[in-house]
C-alpha positions as CSV (number, residue, x, y, z in Angstrom):
1,M,76.2,-185.2,-99.5
2,K,76.8,-182.2,-101.7
3,F,79.1,-182.5,-104.7
4,L,80.3,-179.6,-106.8
5,I,81.4,-180.4,-110.4
6,V,83.2,-177.5,-112.1
7,N,83.4,-177.3,-115.9
8,G,86.6,-175.3,-116.8
9,F,86.3,-175.8,-120.6
10,T,85.3,-173.3,-123.2
11,A,81.8,-173.4,-124.6
12,T,82.3,-175.8,-127.5
13,A,80.5,-179.0,-128.5
14,S,83.5,-181.3,-128.1
15,H,84.3,-179.9,-124.6
16,Q,80.7,-180.2,-123.5
17,K,80.8,-183.8,-124.5
18,I,83.9,-184.4,-122.4
19,F,82.3,-182.8,-119.4
20,H,79.1,-184.7,-119.8
21,Q,81.0,-188.0,-119.9
22,F,82.9,-187.0,-116.7
23,K,79.7,-186.1,-114.9
24,Q,77.9,-189.3,-115.9
25,Q,80.9,-191.4,-114.7
26,I,80.6,-189.7,-111.3
27,F,76.9,-190.4,-111.1
28,K,77.5,-194.1,-112.0
29,I,80.2,-194.6,-109.4
30,T,78.3,-193.0,-106.6
31,Q,75.3,-195.1,-107.2
32,A,77.4,-198.3,-107.3
33,Q,78.9,-197.7,-103.8
34,K,77.6,-200.2,-101.2
35,E,77.7,-197.9,-98.3
36,V,75.5,-195.1,-99.8
37,A,72.1,-196.8,-99.8
38,D,70.8,-194.4,-97.2
39,I,72.6,-191.2,-98.5
40,D,71.2,-188.6,-100.7
41,F,73.5,-186.9,-103.2
42,D,73.2,-183.4,-104.4
43,F,75.1,-182.6,-107.5
44,I,75.9,-179.0,-108.4
45,E,77.1,-178.2,-111.9
46,L,78.9,-174.9,-112.6
47,D,81.2,-173.5,-115.2
48,R,84.3,-171.3,-114.6
49,H,82.3,-168.1,-114.9
50,N,79.6,-169.0,-112.3
51,L,81.6,-169.8,-109.3
52,E,81.4,-166.5,-107.4
53,E,78.6,-167.7,-105.1
54,Y,81.1,-170.2,-103.5
55,L,84.2,-168.0,-103.4
56,Y,85.6,-166.3,-100.4
57,E,89.2,-165.0,-100.7
58,P,89.9,-161.6,-99.0
59,E,93.2,-161.4,-100.9
60,T,91.2,-161.0,-104.1
61,S,87.9,-159.4,-104.8
62,H,85.8,-162.1,-103.1
63,I,85.1,-160.7,-99.6
64,K,81.6,-161.8,-98.7
65,P,81.6,-164.2,-95.7
66,E,78.2,-165.7,-96.6
67,K,79.7,-167.1,-99.8
68,G,82.5,-168.7,-97.7
69,Q,79.9,-170.3,-95.5
70,K,78.2,-171.7,-98.6
71,F,81.6,-173.2,-99.6
72,D,81.8,-174.9,-96.2
73,T,78.7,-176.9,-96.9
74,L,80.4,-178.7,-99.9
75,D,81.7,-182.2,-99.2
76,I,83.6,-183.1,-102.5
77,V,84.7,-180.9,-105.4
78,F,85.5,-182.1,-108.9
79,I,87.3,-179.9,-111.5
80,I,87.9,-180.7,-115.1
81,A,89.4,-178.3,-117.6
82,S,91.6,-178.1,-120.8
83,P,95.1,-179.5,-120.4
84,N,96.6,-176.7,-122.5
85,T,95.2,-173.8,-120.4
86,R,97.7,-172.2,-118.1
87,P,96.9,-171.7,-114.4
88,W,97.6,-167.9,-114.6
89,N,95.1,-167.5,-117.5
90,P,92.7,-164.7,-116.5
91,N,89.7,-166.9,-117.5
92,M,90.7,-169.5,-114.8
93,R,91.0,-167.1,-111.9
94,N,87.8,-168.3,-110.2
95,I,88.9,-171.9,-110.5
96,I,92.3,-171.0,-109.0
97,S,90.6,-169.3,-106.1
98,L,88.5,-172.4,-105.5
99,I,91.6,-174.6,-105.5
100,R,93.3,-172.3,-103.0
101,M,90.3,-172.5,-100.7
102,C,90.4,-176.3,-100.9
103,I,94.1,-176.3,-100.0
104,K,93.5,-174.1,-97.0
105,T,90.5,-176.1,-95.6
106,K,91.8,-179.5,-96.7
107,K,88.7,-180.1,-98.7
108,L,88.3,-183.3,-100.8
109,L,89.1,-182.4,-104.3
110,F,89.7,-184.4,-107.5
111,M,91.1,-182.8,-110.6
112,T,92.3,-183.8,-114.1
113,S,95.1,-182.4,-116.3
114,F,94.7,-178.7,-115.7
115,G,94.2,-179.3,-112.0
116,A,97.5,-181.1,-111.7
117,Q,99.3,-178.1,-113.2
118,A,97.4,-175.7,-111.0
119,L,98.2,-177.7,-107.9
120,A,101.9,-177.7,-108.7
121,Y,101.7,-174.0,-109.5
122,L,100.1,-173.0,-106.2
123,C,102.2,-175.3,-104.0
124,A,105.5,-174.3,-105.6
125,S,105.0,-170.6,-106.0
126,N,103.0,-170.0,-102.7
127,I,101.3,-167.1,-104.4
128,S,98.1,-166.0,-102.7
129,T,96.9,-163.5,-105.4
130,H,96.4,-163.5,-109.1
131,I,99.4,-162.7,-111.3
132,N,99.9,-161.8,-114.9
133,I,102.6,-163.2,-117.2
134,T,103.5,-160.4,-119.6
135,N,106.1,-161.9,-121.9
136,G,105.4,-164.3,-124.8
137,N,101.7,-163.2,-125.0
138,G,101.0,-164.6,-121.5
139,E,102.7,-168.0,-122.2
140,G,106.3,-167.0,-121.1
141,S,109.5,-167.3,-123.2
142,K,113.0,-168.4,-122.9
143,L,115.5,-166.5,-120.7
144,V,117.6,-165.4,-123.7
145,D,114.5,-163.8,-125.3
146,F,113.8,-161.5,-122.3
147,P,115.6,-158.4,-123.9
148,K,112.9,-158.4,-126.6
149,Y,110.3,-157.5,-124.0
150,T,112.2,-154.7,-122.2
151,L,109.6,-152.1,-123.2
152,Q,106.9,-154.4,-121.8
153,A,108.8,-154.8,-118.6
154,L,108.8,-151.0,-118.1
155,K,105.0,-151.1,-117.9
156,N,104.8,-154.0,-115.4
157,S,103.1,-153.5,-112.1
158,H,103.7,-155.4,-108.8
159,D,101.5,-158.3,-110.0
160,D,103.2,-158.6,-113.5
161,Y,106.0,-161.1,-114.0
162,F,108.2,-162.6,-116.7
163,L,108.2,-166.4,-117.0
164,D,111.1,-168.5,-118.1
165,T,109.5,-171.5,-119.8
166,T,112.7,-173.6,-119.6
167,T,113.0,-173.7,-115.8
168,G,109.6,-172.3,-114.7
169,D,111.2,-169.4,-112.8
170,L,109.3,-166.1,-112.3
171,Y,111.2,-162.9,-112.8
172,T,110.5,-159.3,-111.7
173,Y,112.0,-156.3,-113.5
174,N,114.0,-153.8,-111.5
175,K,113.6,-150.4,-113.3
176,V,116.4,-148.8,-111.3
177,T,119.2,-151.4,-112.0
178,D,117.8,-152.7,-115.4
179,E,117.9,-156.3,-114.2
180,W,115.5,-159.2,-114.2
181,I,115.5,-160.7,-110.7
182,P,114.3,-164.3,-110.0
183,K,111.3,-164.4,-107.7
184,C,110.2,-168.1,-107.3
185,N,109.5,-171.3,-109.3
186,I,106.0,-172.3,-110.4
187,G,106.7,-176.1,-110.5
188,I,105.9,-176.6,-114.3
189,H,108.0,-176.1,-117.4
190,H,107.5,-176.2,-121.2
191,R,108.6,-179.7,-122.3
192,R,110.2,-178.7,-125.7
193,D,112.1,-175.7,-124.3
194,A,113.5,-177.8,-121.4
195,M,114.6,-180.7,-123.6
196,E,116.7,-178.5,-125.9
197,Y,120.4,-179.5,-126.3
198,Q,122.9,-177.7,-123.9
199,S,120.1,-176.0,-122.0
200,I,119.6,-175.6,-118.3
201,G,116.5,-177.6,-118.9
202,K,118.5,-180.8,-118.6
203,Y,118.5,-180.3,-114.9
204,I,114.7,-179.9,-114.9
205,V,113.7,-182.9,-117.1
206,K,113.5,-186.2,-115.4
207,S,116.6,-188.4,-116.1
208,P,115.4,-191.5,-118.0
209,A,115.9,-194.8,-116.2
210,Y,116.9,-197.9,-118.1
211,K,114.2,-200.5,-118.7
212,P,114.9,-203.7,-120.6
213,K,111.3,-204.2,-121.7
214,Q,109.2,-201.4,-122.9
215,T,105.8,-201.6,-124.6
216,M,105.4,-200.1,-128.0
217,L,103.0,-197.2,-128.1
218,S,100.7,-196.4,-131.0
219,N,101.3,-192.7,-131.1
220,Q,103.2,-189.9,-129.3
221,T,100.3,-188.9,-127.1
222,E,100.2,-192.3,-125.4
223,M,102.6,-193.1,-122.6
224,T,102.9,-195.4,-119.6
225,C,102.0,-194.3,-116.1
226,I,104.1,-196.1,-113.5
227,I,103.1,-196.3,-109.8
228,K,106.0,-195.6,-107.4
229,K,107.0,-198.5,-105.3
230,P,106.2,-197.0,-101.9
231,F,102.6,-196.5,-103.0
232,L,101.8,-199.8,-104.6
233,H,99.4,-200.7,-101.7
234,Y,97.9,-197.2,-101.4
235,W,94.1,-197.0,-101.4
236,L,94.1,-194.9,-104.6
237,F,95.6,-197.8,-106.6
238,T,93.3,-200.6,-105.5
239,D,92.7,-202.8,-108.5
240,V,95.1,-200.7,-110.6
241,N,98.0,-202.2,-112.5
242,I,101.6,-201.1,-111.7
243,E,101.8,-199.8,-115.2
244,F,98.9,-198.6,-117.3
245,Q,98.4,-196.6,-120.5
246,I,97.3,-193.1,-120.6
247,K,96.9,-190.3,-123.2
248,Q,98.5,-187.0,-122.5
249,T,98.2,-184.0,-124.8
250,N,99.5,-181.2,-122.6
251,T,102.7,-179.3,-123.6
252,W,103.7,-178.4,-120.0
253,D,105.1,-180.9,-117.5
254,I,105.6,-180.9,-113.7
255,H,109.1,-181.1,-112.3
256,T,110.2,-182.0,-108.8
257,I,111.0,-178.9,-106.8
258,T,111.4,-177.7,-103.2
259,F,108.7,-175.8,-101.5
260,T,108.6,-172.5,-99.6
261,N,105.6,-173.2,-97.4
262,P,105.4,-176.4,-95.4
263,E,101.6,-176.2,-95.4
264,K,101.6,-176.4,-99.2
265,R,103.4,-179.5,-100.4
266,F,102.5,-182.3,-102.7
267,Q,103.9,-185.7,-103.3
268,S,104.2,-187.7,-106.5
269,L,102.4,-191.0,-106.4
270,A,103.0,-192.1,-110.0
271,E,105.2,-190.8,-112.8
272,N,106.4,-191.5,-116.4
273,N,109.9,-192.4,-117.3
274,L,110.4,-189.2,-119.3
275,R,107.6,-186.8,-118.5
276,G,108.0,-186.8,-114.7
277,P,105.1,-186.8,-112.1
278,L,101.6,-187.7,-113.3
279,I,99.6,-188.2,-110.2
280,L,99.9,-185.8,-107.3
281,Q,98.5,-185.7,-103.8
282,C,98.2,-182.8,-101.3
283,D,96.3,-183.7,-98.2
284,N,92.8,-184.6,-99.4
285,I,93.5,-183.4,-103.0
286,I,94.2,-185.9,-105.8
287,A,95.3,-184.4,-109.2
288,I,96.2,-186.4,-112.3
289,L,98.1,-184.9,-115.3
290,F,95.9,-186.5,-118.0
291,E,92.3,-186.8,-119.1
292,L,90.4,-189.9,-118.0
293,D,89.8,-192.4,-120.8
294,Y,86.8,-194.4,-119.8
295,K,87.7,-197.3,-122.1
296,Y,90.5,-198.3,-119.7
297,K,89.5,-199.9,-116.4
298,D,92.6,-198.7,-114.6
299,Q,91.7,-195.1,-115.1
300,I,88.1,-195.5,-114.0
301,N,89.3,-197.3,-110.9
302,L,91.3,-194.2,-109.9
303,L,88.1,-192.1,-109.8
304,S,86.1,-194.9,-108.2
305,N,88.7,-195.4,-105.4
306,F,88.8,-191.6,-104.7
307,I,85.0,-191.4,-104.4
308,E,84.8,-194.5,-102.2
309,N,87.5,-193.3,-99.9
310,S,85.9,-189.8,-99.8
311,I,82.5,-191.2,-98.7
312,K,84.2,-193.1,-95.9
313,I,86.0,-190.0,-94.7
314,I,82.8,-188.0,-94.7
315,R,80.7,-190.6,-92.9
316,Y,83.2,-191.8,-90.3
317,S,85.6,-188.9,-89.7
318,N,84.7,-186.3,-87.0
319,I,87.5,-184.0,-88.1
320,Y,86.8,-183.6,-91.8
321,N,85.0,-180.4,-93.0
322,T,85.4,-178.7,-89.6
323,I,87.8,-176.0,-90.9
324,S,85.9,-172.9,-92.0
325,I,87.3,-170.8,-94.8
326,T,86.0,-167.7,-93.0
327,N,88.1,-168.3,-89.9
328,E,91.8,-167.9,-90.6
329,K,92.9,-169.2,-87.2
330,Q,91.6,-172.6,-88.0
331,Y,93.8,-173.3,-91.1
332,F,97.0,-171.2,-90.2
333,P,99.8,-173.3,-88.6
334,P,99.9,-173.1,-84.8
335,K,102.4,-170.8,-83.1
336,G,102.0,-172.3,-79.6
337,L,104.3,-173.7,-77.1
338,E,104.9,-177.1,-78.6
339,N,107.4,-175.8,-81.1
340,I,109.5,-174.2,-78.3
341,E,109.5,-177.5,-76.4
342,L,110.8,-179.4,-79.4
343,I,113.8,-177.1,-79.5
344,F,114.7,-176.8,-75.9
345,N,113.7,-180.4,-75.0
346,Q,111.2,-179.1,-72.4
347,D,108.6,-181.8,-72.6
348,K,106.5,-180.7,-69.6
349,I,107.4,-177.1,-69.1
350,K,105.0,-174.6,-70.7
351,K,105.5,-170.9,-71.1
352,S,102.9,-168.2,-71.7
353,Q,102.6,-166.4,-75.0
354,H,103.6,-163.2,-73.4
355,L,106.9,-164.6,-72.2
356,Q,107.6,-166.0,-75.6
357,E,107.1,-162.6,-77.3
358,V,109.3,-160.8,-74.7
359,M,112.0,-163.4,-75.3
360,M,111.8,-162.9,-79.1
361,K,112.0,-159.1,-78.8
362,N,115.1,-159.2,-76.6
363,Q,117.1,-161.4,-78.9
364,H,119.3,-160.3,-81.7
365,K,117.9,-160.5,-85.3
366,E,120.5,-163.1,-86.3
367,Y,119.6,-165.2,-83.2
368,V,115.9,-164.9,-84.1
369,R,116.5,-166.1,-87.6
370,E,118.5,-169.1,-86.4
371,Y,115.7,-169.8,-83.9
372,R,113.1,-170.0,-86.6
373,K,115.2,-172.3,-88.7
374,L,115.4,-174.7,-85.7
375,V,111.7,-174.5,-85.2
376,N,110.9,-175.4,-88.8
377,K,113.5,-178.2,-88.8
378,A,111.9,-179.7,-85.7
379,I,108.4,-179.5,-87.1
380,L,109.5,-181.1,-90.4
381,D,111.3,-183.9,-88.5
382,S,108.2,-184.6,-86.4
383,E,106.0,-184.7,-89.5
384,K,108.4,-187.1,-91.3
385,E,108.2,-189.5,-88.4
386,R,104.4,-189.2,-88.4
387,D,104.1,-189.8,-92.1
388,K,106.1,-193.1,-92.1
389,I,104.2,-196.1,-93.6
390,L,105.2,-199.7,-93.7
391,H,105.1,-201.9,-96.8
392,V,106.3,-205.4,-97.5
393,G,109.2,-206.5,-99.7
394,F,111.0,-203.9,-101.8
395,S,108.7,-201.0,-100.7
396,V,109.7,-200.8,-97.0
397,K,110.8,-197.1,-97.1
398,K,108.7,-194.2,-98.1
399,N,110.1,-191.4,-100.2
400,R,110.6,-188.3,-98.1
401,L,108.9,-185.0,-99.1
402,P,111.1,-182.3,-100.6
403,E,112.6,-180.0,-98.0
404,V,111.3,-176.5,-97.4
405,V,113.5,-173.6,-98.4
406,E,113.2,-169.8,-98.4
407,Q,113.5,-169.4,-102.2
408,N,113.0,-172.3,-104.6
409,N,113.8,-170.6,-107.9
410,I,116.3,-172.6,-110.1
411,Q,118.2,-169.6,-111.5
412,Q,120.0,-167.7,-108.7
413,K,121.6,-165.0,-110.8
414,T,120.0,-161.8,-112.0
415,L,119.8,-161.1,-115.7
416,K,121.2,-157.7,-116.8
417,A,119.1,-155.9,-119.4
418,S,120.6,-154.1,-122.4
419,Q,121.8,-150.6,-121.9
420,R,118.8,-148.4,-121.6
421,K,118.6,-144.6,-121.5
422,S,115.8,-142.8,-119.7
423,F,113.2,-140.8,-121.5
424,L,114.5,-137.5,-120.0
425,A,118.0,-138.2,-121.2
426,K,116.7,-139.0,-124.7
427,K,114.6,-135.8,-124.6
428,E,117.6,-133.7,-123.6
429,K,119.8,-135.2,-126.3
430,F,117.1,-134.5,-128.9
431,Y,117.0,-130.8,-128.0
432,L,120.7,-130.5,-128.1
433,N,120.9,-132.0,-131.6
434,F,118.0,-129.8,-132.6
435,E,119.8,-126.6,-131.5
436,S,123.1,-127.7,-133.1
437,L,121.4,-128.2,-136.5
438,K,119.6,-125.0,-136.1
439,F,122.6,-122.8,-135.3
440,N,125.3,-124.4,-137.5
441,L,123.7,-124.1,-140.9
442,D,126.2,-121.5,-142.1
443,T,129.9,-120.9,-141.3
444,N,129.3,-117.1,-141.0
445,Q,129.4,-115.6,-137.5
446,S,126.1,-114.0,-137.8
447,Y,124.1,-117.2,-138.1
448,K,125.8,-118.6,-135.0
449,N,124.0,-116.0,-133.0
450,P,120.6,-117.4,-132.1
451,S,119.1,-114.1,-131.2
452,A,119.7,-112.7,-134.6
453,S,119.1,-115.7,-136.8
454,R,116.3,-117.7,-135.2
455,K,113.6,-115.7,-136.9
456,H,115.2,-116.0,-140.3
457,L,115.1,-119.8,-140.4
458,K,112.2,-121.7,-141.9
459,L,111.5,-125.4,-141.2
460,L,110.5,-127.2,-144.4
461,T,109.2,-130.7,-144.3
462,E,110.3,-132.9,-147.1
463,P,109.4,-136.6,-147.8
464,K,113.0,-137.8,-147.1
465,G,113.5,-135.9,-143.8
466,V,113.7,-132.5,-142.2
467,T,115.9,-129.7,-143.6
468,F,116.6,-126.1,-142.7
469,Q,116.6,-123.5,-145.5
470,M,117.0,-119.7,-145.6
471,N,113.9,-117.6,-145.8
472,Q,113.7,-115.7,-149.1
473,E,112.2,-112.7,-147.5
474,P,114.2,-109.4,-147.6
475,E,116.5,-109.0,-144.7
476,D,117.0,-106.0,-142.5
477,T,119.9,-103.6,-143.0
478,G,120.9,-104.2,-139.4
479,L,121.7,-107.8,-140.1
480,I,124.1,-106.9,-143.0
481,Q,125.9,-104.3,-140.9
482,T,126.9,-106.9,-138.4
483,H,129.3,-108.4,-141.0
484,R,132.8,-107.1,-141.4
485,V,133.9,-107.2,-145.1
486,L,137.5,-108.5,-145.4
487,S,140.0,-106.9,-147.8
488,Q,142.2,-108.8,-150.3
489,G,145.3,-108.4,-148.1
490,E,143.5,-109.9,-145.1
491,I,142.4,-112.9,-147.1
492,R,145.9,-113.4,-148.3
493,K,147.3,-113.2,-144.8
494,Q,144.8,-116.0,-143.6
495,L,145.6,-118.2,-146.6
496,H,149.4,-117.6,-146.6
497,P,150.7,-116.5,-143.2
498,S,154.4,-116.7,-144.4
499,L,154.0,-114.0,-147.1
500,N,155.9,-110.7,-146.7
501,H,154.1,-107.6,-145.8
502,E,154.8,-106.0,-149.3
503,F,152.6,-108.6,-151.0
504,L,149.8,-108.1,-148.6
505,I,149.2,-104.4,-149.1
506,S,146.0,-104.1,-151.0
507,Q,142.7,-102.4,-150.3
508,K,140.5,-104.4,-152.7
509,I,137.4,-105.8,-151.0
510,W,136.6,-109.5,-151.1
511,I,132.9,-110.1,-151.2
512,P,131.9,-113.5,-149.7
513,G,128.7,-114.3,-151.6
514,F,126.5,-111.3,-151.0
515,L,126.2,-110.2,-154.6
516,K,122.5,-111.2,-154.6
517,Q,121.8,-108.6,-152.0
518,N,120.4,-105.2,-152.8
519,K,123.1,-102.9,-154.1
520,S,121.9,-99.9,-152.2
521,K,122.0,-101.7,-148.8
522,I,125.6,-103.0,-149.3
523,Y,126.8,-99.6,-150.7
524,L,125.6,-97.8,-147.6
525,S,127.1,-100.3,-145.3
526,Q,130.7,-100.1,-146.7
527,P,133.4,-97.6,-145.7
528,N,134.3,-94.7,-148.0
529,S,137.7,-96.3,-148.9
530,G,136.0,-99.3,-150.6
531,R,133.1,-97.7,-152.4
532,Q,135.0,-97.2,-155.6
533,T,136.3,-100.7,-155.8
534,F,132.8,-102.1,-155.0
535,Q,131.3,-100.0,-157.8
536,Q,133.9,-101.1,-160.3
537,L,133.1,-104.8,-159.6
538,F,129.4,-104.2,-160.3
539,D,130.2,-102.3,-163.4
């Protein structure tokens, strides 16, 4: 048998010690099994950066079929990683690809804290590619803090999302309508954000159940893991107490959600009264949301029971490990005639695939949508009947799996972004303000003409801003001649329109601030009637 043990920790001494203990415990359990006396075990140890030789995922960059065939030779996979590393972390992409491959092929897989978060993330979101969380430095943020990252949202591509840590919803940013649109739910949430007062997180956090007797815990990292009643006699909990102590240091918890893909669903086997699901199962995958403490026998028995049951499956099952990752037809759900028979109650009548396609094309779109809903409902009902188990006493009924929906996000409303102006609009407004400052420096008519005054303006940069000042160079005579000099009577008429005409008769010229100009230039530009008055003023 070939076992693959994956180390997802960073390269530190403490993490290396944790991985070494996990590996030694697997060696010890496999040698203690009674049915493995004639079996040779091959243990392969790899870290998160050396998994490429076993990865085949055409949706990503792993496209070599020979690596997928090498993955098919594996019998059991073990993954251990840090509990405070998120599944969308770029450093964990190889491990996420490996988990996706195990889900497709129903490979035997055992994972600790990080693996439970990754399993909930993959099953809930149904995302087949790697994504990036761009808000909150890759950790997400609260929904009310989204407007702070509007500039970052404008740079997002189709694989970049915003994450609401309170509900676990993924959002995409629509650049046309300036809205954050909910995409899906990832199945995990930040514990502190969800437990805040008057937050929508109160619908995410598990409601505490009353218990008259509760054991006192030594610190906040310790808690009680409680096996659900329908699974008390499950093979995983052989020689395991109903309640046992664990240590949990992760800051993100798993919440119960609905799924969008019926082929990717997990069920909770054990939970905590406040923290929610702690042990998950998805087909042949077991994931626990805590690190194994080898001082407690109950936690060692979880790993021992998994290895013992896995060896039995490998030895006595003719179906296991027959699904190849390189053949998509083997792990995709069937689209044959059995689904049609479930709907139309035709137990013995079979139709060809050609007739089915012709029938689907001839029907209206609304009818086709309703038809598919009926097919999915019939499949789910048949699976529920198949999954029924019988127990004694109080555990007669088994909890049903969550229903499958089209969209499982918790928030259904879009979030409107703050008013945003496009770059072109800002650019146009800047140029308009620039021209207005440029042409309205003086109240005289000449400087309102851009063709005559543009070359006489000089831009001076000052420490406190930008100002416009007149150039001190001598001006042309043509510029002075464009001004009409007002007489004293005309000025009086503008200031006092009600004055009689006898008080307005005066030919004295009023000079509006041009005394600094060259005397000869102004003398030549004035009419003959005003030369004497102008010369008297200068004298």
